[in-house]
Structures are given as C-alpha cells and as structure tokens.
N, C-alpha and C positions, 0 to 999 in steps of 0.2 A: 580268406575272406576278400571279396571283390568290393572295392570302394569306388564310388563315382557319384555324379550328381543325382541325388534322390534315390540311391539304391545301395543295398548291401547284399552281397551274394556270397555264400560259403562254398568253397570248392574242397572236396575231399577225394583223395585217390587212395585206393586200397590195393595192395599187391600181395597175393598169396604165393609163397615159394614152396611148392609141394611137388615132389616127383613121384613117378609111378612106384619106385622102390619103397618110398615111405608109405604110400597107400597100402602096399602089400604087407609091410611090416606091422600094420595095425591089426592084421588078422592072422596071427601066428598059427592058429589051428586049421586054417584052410589048406587043403591038400594041393599038391603041385599043379594038377590039371586045372583046378578052379582058379588058382593064382594066374596061370597062363591065360585062361579065358578072360579074367579081369583085365590083365594087361592088354590083351588084344582089343577088348572093347574100348579101353582108354585111348589106345592109339587110333582106333577107327573114328572116335569122336574128334580127336585132334585133327585128323585128316579131313573130316567133313567141314570143320571150322575154317581150315585153310582154303578149301575149295570155294566156300562162300565168299571169301575175300579176293577172288581172282581179279586181276587187273583187266580193265576194258580200255586202257589207253591205246589209241591206234594212230597210225600215220601211213596209210596206204599210198602207193605211188599214183593211183587214180581213184576217183570217187566211185563207190559202189552204187548199183541201181537200187532204188526203193528206199534209200536212207539219206539222211543229212548228218551234219556234224556240228558240234559246238566246241570252240576253243576257249578254254578257261585259262587266264593268265593274270599275273600280277607283276607290274614293273617295279614295285617298291620293295619287294621281298624276294629272296631266292630260297631254294630248297624248302618248298612248302609241301606239307603232307595233306593232300586234298581229301575232303569228305563231301561228296556231292549227292544230294537226294532230290527226288522228284516229289513235289507236294501234290497230294491227291485229296479228294473229298473226305477220305477216311483216315488221313494222316500223312504219311510219307513213306517212300520206298527207296532203298539204297541203290544208287547207280554206280558209285565208285567210292571206295574207302580204303586207303592204303597208307600205313605208317611210314613207308619209305618214299621220299620225294622222287618224282620222275627225273630222268637223266637231263631233260631240258625243262625250261620254265613254262611249257605249254602242256596242258592236259586236254587231249582231244578225245571226245566221247561221241558215240554214235546214237542218234535219236531217230525215231519215226517222224516223217514230215508232219507238221502241224504246230500248234502252240503248246508249250510246256512251261510249268512253273517250277523252278529249281531253287534249292536251298544249299548254300555253301558254307562250310566251316573248315577249320584246319586243325589237324590232330596234334601238331607240334607247337601250338600256341594256346594260350588261355583266351577263349573267345566268349565274350559276354553276350553278344547278339550275332547269330549267323546272318548272312545276307540272303535275301530272296529277290528273285526277278523273274519276269515272264519273258521267254525267248520264242522267236519264230524260226522254225526249222523248215527249210525247203530242200527238196531232193537234190543230191549231188552238189550241195553248197556248204559253206561254213558260216556259222554265226559266231563272231567273236564276243566274248564275255569278259570284261575287265573287272578284276577284284581289287579292292583297296582295303588295307588294314588301318583303321582309325583308332588312335589311342583312346582307351576307355578306363583310365585309372590303373590301379594295381591290384594284385590278388595274392593272398597267402594260401599256398597249397599245402594241405596236410596229407602226408604220405604214411601209409601203414604197411610194414613188411612182416610177414609171419614166416619164421624159419623153423623147420622141424628136423629132428635127427636123434641119434642115440646120445644119451647123457653119460656122464662119468661113471654112473652106477650100472650102465648097460640097459637102462630102460628108455623108452621113447619119451621125448619131451619136445616142447616147442617154446619159442620166445617171440615176442612182438616188439618191433622197433618203430617208433613214431618220429617222423621228421617234419620240420616246417621250413618252407622255402618261399621267399617273395619273388613274384614274377610280374611283368607288365601284362596288362589285359588289353584286348582289342575288340572292336566290333567290325563286322565285314560289310562293305558297301559293294554292290554289283551294278554294272552298267552294260546292258546288252546292245549290240550294234545290229544293223541290218545285215542280212545274209549276203555273202560275196561268193564269187566263183571259187571252186575248189583249187587249192594249191597245197603242196606239202608244207610241213611246219617250218622247214628251213627257209622257205620263200616268203613267209609272212613278215610284215614290218615289225611285229612284236616278238619275234623269235630271239631267244637268248639261251646259250648253252650254260647249263649249271656247272659251276667250277667243281673239279674232282675233290 
C-alpha cells in the first residue's frame, strides 16, 4: 500500500514459478510427440517475449543520418532499470524496457527528428507517478533528458509465489507463499534540454560509469 499526501495505492506483485516439465506432468496421457510439440511451442513463446524486450541503447562513434538521439540520465541514483515509452493519442508504445541497468548511467535512444512526448519509469523502484516530458529531436544531435526521483511516501509490496511439484504421495501439488515488504516510493520528474552537437557518451558532462 502506497501512502502519501491525499492518496492510497495498493501494489501487488504475483510471481508464478512453473516450469515446462511441470506443465507436461499435468497431462500424463499425452503421447511423447504431443508433449514435445507442447514444449516447442512454450519455448517459442519465451523466445518471442525476449525478442520484444531487445535493447535499443546505442553509442555510435558518429551520428547516423536521418535520426537524432536522446540521452536519459539521473545524477541522483545509479543502476537504474529504465522503462521509456512514447505517449501517443491512442495511449503509449514501448521504446525501451530492460530490467538490467545499463553499464553506464546514460541511456541513449534513437528517435526520428521532430517533437516526441515520452514517459519514464523505473522497473527496480516503486514509482507512484512516472515522469512525462516533450522533447525536441534534431538530426545528428543529442537531446539530454535529466530524470529525478522525488520521494513520495512508502509502499507495502505484496508478493505471491506459486510453487508446483510432486508431493510426498507422488501426486502433483502446489503451494502459495505470500510475502509483505516495505519499500520507499518515488515519483519521476523529467527535464529536457535543448539539442546539442553529437558526441559519444564518455564525452558528455553527465557521463558516469556504473560501479561493477
């Protein structure tokens, strides 16, 4: 439960721990070939999911023609797991979302020249309000976007884990474990600067290497 001035938000995280072998165990009468087909489909779905989360973090030695760049950075926090989306008239579309923080504290993304409205959140923090800002992208330039994490009360995260497997009597069974954890909550503030000439990340004044 997230508490703050004039608001109460409940956060719940559910995690299902189920493997392909458990899924196959639920259908003991299925022949070998149908089991193999089911396993192949399961792996294909997992592969498509990973492909959809492919990183677009770039740092070319020279700017490319026909595109511009936005540098997202936060001087107050290290090892951030960025989630960046472009706000559209019909909602939003994912630009970058990766649970693993980048090797440095700058996330550089490619955009078409023009004006874009972006929304930023972080996957490894409890965010009460993502940040939104309009950025101007010019060809072969960089638009710096500074993010700030503003304390916004505390949150109680309810986690649910479902474990499945064989029981003592040889039959399939599952158990559910519920955990409660307190965590600080933040809102995100964004500040977009005017575009500047392209340079590599290491040459920017806000570059900082993420500690190993």
